[in-house]
N, C-alpha and C positions, 0 to 999 in steps of 0.2 A: 361402378357399383356392383359389388359381388352378388347380391341377391338377384339383380337383373341378369347378370351373366349366368348364374345357375339356371334360371328359368329359360333364358334364350338358348342355352346349350343343351340342357337335359329335360327341360319342361318341368311341370309341377311334380312329376314323379321323383325329382331329386329329393323331395322331403319325405319320401316313403320310408317306412321302418326298415325294409329290406336293404335299401340303398345305404342308409346310415349305418346299419349293422355291418354291411360289407366294408365300408370305409373304416369303421372302428376296428374291425378284425384285421384288415389289411395293414393298417399302420401299427397295430399292436404286435403283429408278427414280423415286422421288418427288423431283422437283427441289426442292421447297420445304423439305425437311428433310434432304436428303442431304449428309452431310459426309464419310463414309467410303465409298469407291467400290469397293473390290476384294474384300473378304472375303465379302460377301453373294453376289455373282454366282459367285465361285469355289466356295463351298459348294453353291450351287444346281446347279452342273454335276455334282455328285457325289451320285447318289441314295443310295448306301449311307451316306454321311455324314449326309445329310438324315434318313434313317431312324433312324440312331443318335441324332442330336440330338433327334428327336421322341420316341422312346421314353425316352431319358435325361431329357428335360425333364419328362415326366409322372411318371417315377419320382422324380426329385429333388423336384418340387413336392408330390407325395403324401406323401413321407417327411419333408419339412421340419418338419412338426408335432412330430416327435420331439425337436426342440431344446428344447421346453418341459419335457421330462422327463428328458433324458439329457445329462450333461456331455460324454460322448464324442461324441454327435451335434452338440452345440454346437461343439466343437473342430474337427470335420470339416466340417459343413455350412455354418456361418456364413461361413468364408473362401471356401468353394466358391460361396456365394451372391454374394459380391462378384465373383468370377471369372465366374460365370454372367451377371451383369448387365453386366459389361465386354464379354463376348462378344456380348450382345444389342446393346450400343451400337455395337460395331465392325462387326457384320454387318448390323444392321437400322436403325441410326441412331435407336434408341429409348433415351432416357435415363430410367432409373428414379430419380426424384428422392428417393425415400424410403430410399435405401441407408444414410444415416446412422442410420436407425432400427435397423439391425443392431447398433449399439453397445449396445443393451439386453441383448444376449446375451453381451457380453464379461465374462469373469471378472475383475472389477476387483481382487480380492485377489491374483491372479497378477500383474497389471500392477503393483500397488503393491509386491509383492515384487521384481519385476524392476527397477522404478525405484529402489526402496530399495537393492538390491544395487549399483547403479551410483552411489549417492549416498554411498558410504563415503569418509571422509576420515581422515587421520591428523593428530593434533595435532603441530605442529612442535616442541613442547617435550618430546616423548617421552611424551605422555599417551595415554590409551586411544583406541581407534577409535570414531568417532561415526558412526552410520548415520542417514541421512535417511529418514523414512517418509512415506508418502502414504496418507491415509485418506479415501476419498471419502465425502461426506455427501449425503444426499438430502433436499431440502426439498419439502414438498408444500403 
């Protein structure tokens, strides 16, 4: 769990505005990996935003474990994780390649219902409505 690792390695000071500012500037100045140039330095110039991001990151990472137990947490935190990592990419040029692993938390029954609802067709001869259904299967 990354939030726990941050606290055990650096302590609560990891979330300080100066620490976040340093990381934002470090990764925005790294010529070898820099693709996005503006968001990181812009954020680094704003200590209050750096502080909010630091505290928010720790809270987010520490409560993310709740997605294992709560459907509400999954619906809220999984999309936020995608946005979170997009923000990291745009501000620090760090790509989290395991983002597709978040599909593990998708409620596939809801997706199947949504896809099934869009798959309704009407028989041109006046017959009944036919609904396409999607049932995911897992093979181990």
